[in-house]
Steps between C-alpha positions, in 0.01 A plus 500: 500500500745784496502770768458843350585822683412849381690803633244772448125436496396759239294456181738288305572262797122479566443409136756224506366366834150491362623324176694244698207412728267481200741239355477292817805629696442456870451832687701370793803462274491867408641776724510873463714771673347852495541782759142615442276325758175557312656352187612190691150458653335536162728226352435269793118561475482467121739206437587345832872542449762561770589868542771660699635854568864390462666314212691245716201297624330529160806349316557213741479171296425685177607340174443819311492862616330753270627853550191703432609843640546831334842544330579797719499291809653183361847552626388550863267202480766277344751589764249413775434171322877425493520539872200271560652235262803445716299294740340283224625153403319514168561777247196578287470614141441872471273650230505875461206667325639855565558700186847641441687289757761289323657171603832664586325711762290224627802270539693787670228529764385137537833325437697379201402141548118555519285358228307792355248549219409843363133534390330774304127455540226740383179638650257248340667254740257650743218317325713185412539615143860622541812450286835466682857478376748298710875484521700288750855541627758211474431380849135416417439129432254350255282398786496852630425637159198267471387616852529871401304422182226322696453799739499760226263299282239561767467851352516425130757382247877506543788521254863436581751728333863417411667808654435739777518791247186358348307578819515859390338396166238305690432812701453702180267239327288343778590682822400842368280360218157511670527881509565505122173309443316725750616806308390350165164401648463847646566657159249262328233582753555876452485454122182301528338777702599754241339281235174516692498205738425537865803458718351188658434338163852601369657357813320171492574449126866598543564266792317206356686550167829497686404174690384343176808588303729375772314171534514451119867573490572265787301212356590541133746285315620794293683810610346836570614648172304240315195556722517870418522424128194272513282778650638772269292474181631694198318832471312443824462701824778313689748562215434872525566499878813286465634723223455797730696330779777405263526845349527637854792260557335312781762221488781753541318663792457161674874417448607835647262461794628153589861612456443778747343266749792255457753778551326624813489152651878497476528838646287403802735207572783744533304738720350244735773230518862455567757603239660207324881508473625570141650191339 
């Protein structure tokens, strides 16, 4: 069984730890480094993992190190890790789940020869229903890619992308995506209340409808466009609603929103990381 280390013991790390243990991963093969004593005590109490204040002892004998710290402190943490690594015989795979920190920056801080995977998870990972995009650098072996996939699958589904630039697109689609659905649900609930439903009833109906539609789309052997057509009877109520969405150019609004998120993801990489030399 692989030894997994988490640098940072916050919500995302806790979710992955819980998912790994639920899948049968031994708690004693999981270690966490976090400067917050109460957080370390909670992880030990809840999961029985090993927890340390410093990254060095936590990473000892680790096969994979998940960097689960805020982007703003990633550079400082990575440089501390690099110092600790000098005394290690085995070099682990690093998986970064920090938004906006590109591979060039991670390799600048951790070392050019380190195997590194960038991951863009989303907040439903906290309940093991996440969606994560992954991209590995050239130093990452097939075995290490499989290891990264195994760990991230503890929080939901994973999809490998073909280029690092696609991580920005993953951020726009699934990384930020839950907020889009929350906004749409919020609007549906408010509209339901205006139509005379109680807020509780409108909320329950909206959330269950979202769950049901997602499950149908996931399990169906046809695409979502066909599913939409099947529930849109000519001259019916659904058609009236769909026509209203289309006349308001909903598709164009969604495209513009995702393009803005994609663009901002690239901007954050420049703000938070190292500047790549021009080719």
